[in-house]
C-alpha positions in Angstrom: 1.4 20.0 14.4 4.2 19.5 11.9 7.0 17.2 13.0 10.4 18.8 13.4 12.3 15.6 12.4 11.2 13.0 9.8 9.4 10.1 11.5 11.0 6.6 11.1 9.5 4.5 8.4 9.0 0.7 7.9 8.3 -0.2 4.3 6.2 -3.4 3.9 6.3 -5.2 0.6 4.1 -8.4 0.1 5.3 -10.7 -2.6 3.6 -13.8 -4.2 5.4 -15.4 -7.2 7.3 -12.3 -8.2 10.7 -14.0 -8.9 11.3 -12.1 -12.1 10.9 -8.7 -10.5 13.0 -9.2 -7.3 16.2 -7.6 -8.6 14.5 -4.4 -9.8 12.4 -4.2 -6.6 15.4 -4.5 -4.3 17.4 -2.0 -6.4 14.5 0.5 -6.1 14.1 0.0 -2.4 17.8 0.4 -1.9 17.6 3.8 -3.7 14.6 4.9 -1.6 16.3 3.9 1.7 19.6 5.6 0.8 17.8 8.8 -0.2 15.7 8.9 3.0 18.7 8.1 5.3 20.5 11.1 3.7 17.5 13.3 4.6 17.5 12.0 8.2 14.7 9.4 8.0 15.4 6.0 9.5 14.0 3.3 7.1 13.6 -0.4 7.4 12.5 -2.8 4.6 10.2 -5.7 5.4 9.7 -8.2 2.6 6.9 -10.7 3.1 7.0 -13.8 0.8 3.4 -15.0 0.9 4.0 -18.7 0.2 5.4 -18.2 -3.3 5.6 -21.4 -5.4 8.3 -20.1 -7.7 11.8 -18.9 -6.9 10.8 -15.7 -5.2 12.1 -16.6 -1.7 15.4 -17.8 -3.1 15.8 -14.7 -5.2 15.1 -12.5 -2.2 17.6 -14.3 0.0 20.2 -13.9 -2.7 19.5 -10.3 -3.4 18.7 -8.5 -0.1 21.6 -6.7 1.6 23.3 -8.1 4.7 21.8 -5.3 6.8 19.6 -5.6 9.9 17.4 -2.9 8.4 16.3 -5.4 5.8 14.1 -8.4 6.8 12.6 -11.3 4.9 9.5 -13.0 6.5 8.1 -16.1 4.8 4.6 -17.6 5.0 4.8 -21.3 4.5 1.5 -21.1 2.5 -0.2 -18.3 0.6 -2.5 -16.3 3.0 -3.5 -13.5 0.7 -2.6 -9.8 0.4 -4.2 -8.6 3.6 -2.6 -11.2 5.8 0.8 -10.5 4.2 0.4 -6.8 5.0 -0.6 -7.7 8.5 2.5 -9.8 9.0 4.7 -7.0 7.8 2.9 -4.3 9.7 2.9 -6.2 13.0 6.7 -6.9 12.5 7.4 -3.2 11.8 9.5 -1.4 14.5 9.1 2.2 13.3 6.3 4.7 13.9 5.2 5.0 10.3 4.4 2.0 8.0 4.4 2.3 4.3 2.9 -0.3 1.9 4.2 -0.9 -1.5 3.3 -3.2 -4.4 6.1 -5.6 -5.4 5.3 -5.1 -9.1 6.7 -1.5 -9.2 3.5 -0.2 -10.8 4.1 2.7 -8.6 7.6 4.1 -8.1 8.9 3.4 -4.6 10.2 6.9 -4.3 6.5 8.0 -3.8 6.8 6.7 -0.3 9.1 9.6 0.5 6.4 12.1 -0.5 3.7 10.1 1.4 5.8 10.0 4.6 6.5 13.7 4.3 2.7 14.3 4.2 2.4 12.4 7.5 5.3 14.3 8.9 3.3 17.5 8.2 0.2 16.3 10.0 -1.7 13.8 7.9 -2.7 10.5 9.6 -2.7 8.6 6.3 -1.4 9.5 2.8 -1.7 7.5 -0.4 -0.8 7.6 -4.0 -3.6 8.7 -6.3 -3.5 8.0 -10.0 -7.0 9.4 -10.4 -6.1 12.8 -9.0 -6.3 15.5 -11.6 -2.5 15.7 -11.5 -2.0 11.9 -11.6 -2.3 9.6 -14.5 -2.0 6.0 -15.8 0.5 4.7 -18.4 0.1 1.4 -20.2 -2.6 0.1 -17.9 -5.1 -2.2 -19.5 -8.5 -0.6 -20.3 -10.4 -3.0 -18.1 -8.3 -2.2 -15.0 -8.6 1.5 -15.7 -12.4 1.2 -15.8 -12.6 -0.9 -12.7 -10.3 1.3 -10.6 -11.8 4.6 -11.6 -15.4 3.3 -11.4 -14.8 1.7 -8.0 -13.3 4.9 -6.6 -16.2 7.0 -7.9 -18.7 4.7 -6.2 -16.8 4.8 -2.9 -16.7 8.6 -3.1 -20.5 8.8 -3.6 -21.2 6.2 -0.9 -19.0 7.9 1.7 -19.9 11.5 0.6 -16.2 12.1 0.1 -16.3 13.0 -3.6 -13.2 15.2 -3.2 -11.2 12.0 -2.8 -10.2 10.6 -6.2 -8.7 7.2 -5.5 -9.8 4.7 -2.9 -8.2 1.4 -4.2 -4.5 2.1 -4.1 -2.4 0.1 -1.7 0.6 2.4 -1.8 0.2 4.4 1.4 1.9 5.6 4.5 0.3 5.9 7.9 1.0 5.6 11.6 1.5 1.9 12.5 -0.7 2.0 15.6 -3.6 3.6 13.7 -3.3 1.1 10.8 -3.6 -1.8 13.3 -6.6 -0.2 15.0 -8.5 0.1 11.7 -7.5 -3.3 10.3 -9.9 -4.7 7.6 -12.0 -7.8 7.9 -12.0 -8.6 4.2 -9.1 -10.5 2.6 -7.0 -9.7 -0.4 -7.3 -6.5 -2.5 -10.6 -5.6 -0.9 -9.0 -5.4 2.5 -6.7 -2.7 1.2 -9.6 -0.5 0.3 -11.5 -1.4 3.5 -8.6 -0.3 5.7 -8.6 3.1 4.0 -12.4 3.4 4.5 -12.1 2.4 8.1 -9.3 5.0 8.7 -11.4 7.7 7.1 -14.5 6.6 9.1 -12.4 6.9 12.3 -11.7 10.6 11.4 -8.2 10.3 10.0 -6.7 13.4 8.4 -6.1 12.2 4.8 -3.9 13.3 2.0 -3.9 12.2 -1.6 -0.6 12.6 -3.5 -0.8 12.6 -7.3 1.0 9.7 -8.8 1.6 7.7 -12.0 0.3 4.2 -12.2 2.2 2.2 -14.8 1.8 -1.3 -16.2 3.7 -3.9 -14.2 7.2 -4.7 -15.5 7.2 -8.4 -14.9 4.8 -11.3 -14.0 1.0 -11.2 -14.0 -1.6 -9.6 -11.8 -3.1 -11.8 -9.1 -6.4 -9.9 -9.2 -9.4 -11.8 -10.6 -11.7 -9.1 -12.1 -15.2 -10.5 -11.8 -14.9 -11.6 -8.1 -13.3 -8.3 -7.3 -16.1 -6.4 -8.9 -18.7 -8.3 -6.9 -16.8 -7.8 -3.7 -16.3 -4.0 -4.3 -20.1 -3.7 -4.6 -20.6 -5.3 -1.2 -17.9 -3.1 0.3 -19.5 0.0 -1.2 -22.7 -0.9 0.6 -20.8 -1.3 3.9 -19.0 2.0 3.3 -22.4 3.8 2.8 -23.6 2.5 6.2 -20.3 3.4 7.9 -18.1 1.3 10.1 -18.8 3.0 13.4 -15.2 3.8 14.2 -15.4 7.6 14.5 -14.1 8.9 17.8 -16.6 10.9 19.9 
């Protein structure tokens, strides 16, 4: 059933060596939080510094507002993307949890549309650049090929060919459900695995068309060849199913 009032939202942003982008990130998150508060949605921002070795932590401490709705959590050492997301998701206090890349390759305002989809009955909603109404701008050809090819393989393996994007981290879901379907794989692969586990458990899913842009600052942490090999293994697991569907 549709929700009468917007559900409260915790936004989790993992960061590793993103010093140059901290100011733009915080500015965008402030705009998102303000717009959502004006529409009646409570929002908290949880920034997880995953053992950065540059000035990311100091930049965050200098930039985030003096507001209890903003929190900075630091890992003393780098644990990887999946563990940073776990730290933020476990620390979240609101019913919904949204995940966002720190590099602003997706506009943070997308989280508003994703949260609205969950308000309206979806269990999980995510940004989809491969949706017929989505697109990529300035993204390197190799990343385009890897992302689109991986999503097609996952669609075939799971017989969910109506889903266009499986690899995007930008999503909103109910916090409790996210923790129940937590992935076993680390890093970028864990992000896709969590979506696959949610779908296997019978989650009502919504793709929201979105624009994926080239990152504004810094460099991607993804290593292409190891990720390709890992995706192929996860595709095989997805084809078998994870055994999470409710009776």
